[in-house]
C-alpha positions in Angstrom: 261.8 -32.1 196.9 259.3 -34.9 197.1 258.3 -34.3 193.5 261.9 -34.5 192.4 262.3 -37.9 194.1 259.1 -39.1 192.5 260.3 -38.1 189.0 263.5 -40.2 189.4 261.7 -43.4 190.2 262.1 -46.2 187.7 259.2 -48.3 186.7 259.6 -52.1 186.8 260.8 -53.4 183.5 258.7 -56.6 183.9 255.6 -54.4 184.2 256.5 -52.5 181.1 256.6 -55.7 179.1 253.0 -56.5 180.2 251.4 -53.1 179.7 249.7 -52.2 176.4 247.7 -49.2 175.3 244.1 -49.6 176.4 242.9 -48.0 173.2 244.9 -49.8 170.6 246.3 -52.8 172.5 249.8 -52.0 171.1 253.1 -51.8 173.0 254.1 -48.6 174.8 257.4 -46.7 174.9 258.8 -45.7 178.3 259.9 -42.1 178.6 262.0 -42.3 181.8 262.9 -38.6 181.8 259.2 -37.4 181.8 257.8 -40.4 183.5 255.3 -41.2 180.7 254.2 -44.2 178.6 253.8 -43.3 175.0 251.4 -45.0 172.6 252.5 -44.0 169.1 249.5 -45.9 167.5 247.0 -44.0 169.5 249.1 -40.8 169.6 248.5 -40.6 173.4 250.8 -40.1 176.4 249.9 -41.9 179.6 251.4 -40.3 182.8 253.2 -42.3 185.5 252.5 -40.8 188.9 254.4 -41.9 192.0 255.6 -45.0 190.1 252.1 -46.0 189.0 251.1 -45.9 185.3 247.8 -44.2 184.9 246.3 -46.2 182.0 243.0 -44.4 181.6 242.4 -42.8 178.2 240.7 -39.8 179.8 243.9 -39.2 181.8 246.2 -39.4 178.7 247.2 -36.3 176.8 247.8 -36.0 173.0 251.2 -36.9 171.7 253.0 -33.9 170.3 255.3 -34.8 167.4 
C-alpha cells in the first residue's frame, strides 16, 4: 500500500523547471505515471523515489524507445 501511495505523488512543477540532465545539461520530461524523469538527449531515465528525483547517472537506466 505504501508503494502505491508513493507512486501517486506529484513532483513540484517548479523543481521540474530547474532540473536538467546531469550528463547533457538538457531539459527533462516528467513521466508522472512511472515516476521518472527522461533525458531524450542522453537516452537515460532517472527514477523518482518517494518524491525525490535521483539525478545520478549511475542510478539511471537506458531509455527504451
